[in-house]
C-alpha positions in Angstrom: 44.9 -167.0 -113.0 42.4 -168.8 -115.2 38.8 -169.4 -114.4 37.7 -173.1 -114.4 34.1 -174.4 -114.4 33.0 -177.4 -112.4 29.7 -179.2 -112.4 28.4 -181.0 -109.4 26.9 -184.4 -110.1 24.8 -184.2 -106.9 23.0 -180.9 -107.3 23.6 -180.3 -111.0 24.9 -176.8 -110.5 27.8 -175.3 -112.4 30.3 -173.2 -110.5 33.3 -171.1 -111.6 36.5 -171.0 -109.6 39.7 -168.9 -110.2 42.6 -171.4 -109.7 46.2 -171.8 -110.5 47.0 -173.9 -113.6 47.1 -177.6 -112.7 45.2 -177.2 -109.4 43.0 -180.1 -108.4 39.2 -179.8 -108.2 37.8 -178.9 -104.8 36.8 -181.8 -102.6 33.3 -180.6 -101.9 30.6 -178.6 -103.8 30.4 -175.1 -102.2 26.6 -175.0 -103.1 25.3 -178.2 -101.7 28.3 -179.5 -99.7 28.4 -182.9 -101.4 31.9 -184.5 -101.3 33.8 -185.7 -104.4 31.1 -184.7 -106.8 32.7 -181.9 -108.8 34.0 -182.6 -112.3 35.9 -180.0 -114.4 34.0 -179.2 -117.6 35.3 -177.6 -120.8 33.8 -174.2 -121.6 34.2 -171.5 -124.1 37.0 -169.1 -123.6 36.8 -165.3 -124.1 39.1 -162.4 -123.8 39.0 -158.7 -124.2 41.8 -156.6 -125.6 42.4 -153.7 -123.2 45.0 -151.0 -123.0 46.1 -147.9 -124.9 47.3 -149.9 -128.0 44.0 -151.7 -128.8 40.9 -150.3 -130.2 37.5 -151.9 -131.0 37.7 -150.6 -134.6 41.2 -152.0 -135.3 40.0 -155.2 -137.0 36.5 -154.2 -138.0 35.7 -155.4 -141.5 33.8 -152.8 -143.4 33.3 -154.7 -146.7 30.9 -152.3 -148.3 33.3 -149.3 -148.1 36.2 -151.5 -149.2 34.4 -152.7 -152.3 33.4 -149.2 -153.2 37.0 -148.0 -152.8 38.3 -150.9 -154.9 35.9 -150.1 -157.7 36.8 -146.4 -157.7 40.5 -147.4 -157.8 39.8 -149.6 -160.9 37.9 -146.7 -162.6 40.9 -144.4 -162.0 43.3 -146.9 -163.4 41.1 -147.4 -166.5 40.8 -143.6 -166.9 44.5 -143.2 -166.8 45.0 -145.9 -169.5 42.6 -144.1 -171.9 44.5 -140.8 -171.6 47.9 -142.5 -172.2 46.6 -144.2 -175.4 45.3 -141.0 -177.0 
């Protein structure tokens, strides 16, 4: 179930509620008790990949080591061309 955020116009507090998709906003604020003051707000989403198939390092970009590897590959190719031409 997704988590939705609501803001109360009476007390100004923001609350998070786990609800089914398409559920209506609660009638009253659980913090101050004001009726018909909650409005759904748009918030940032986040997720975490969990399980045996996902690792933190799977999509890590290590540009320094990649650029070093690429330059070494280029040097090896150039070295091979020189030996062929002799």
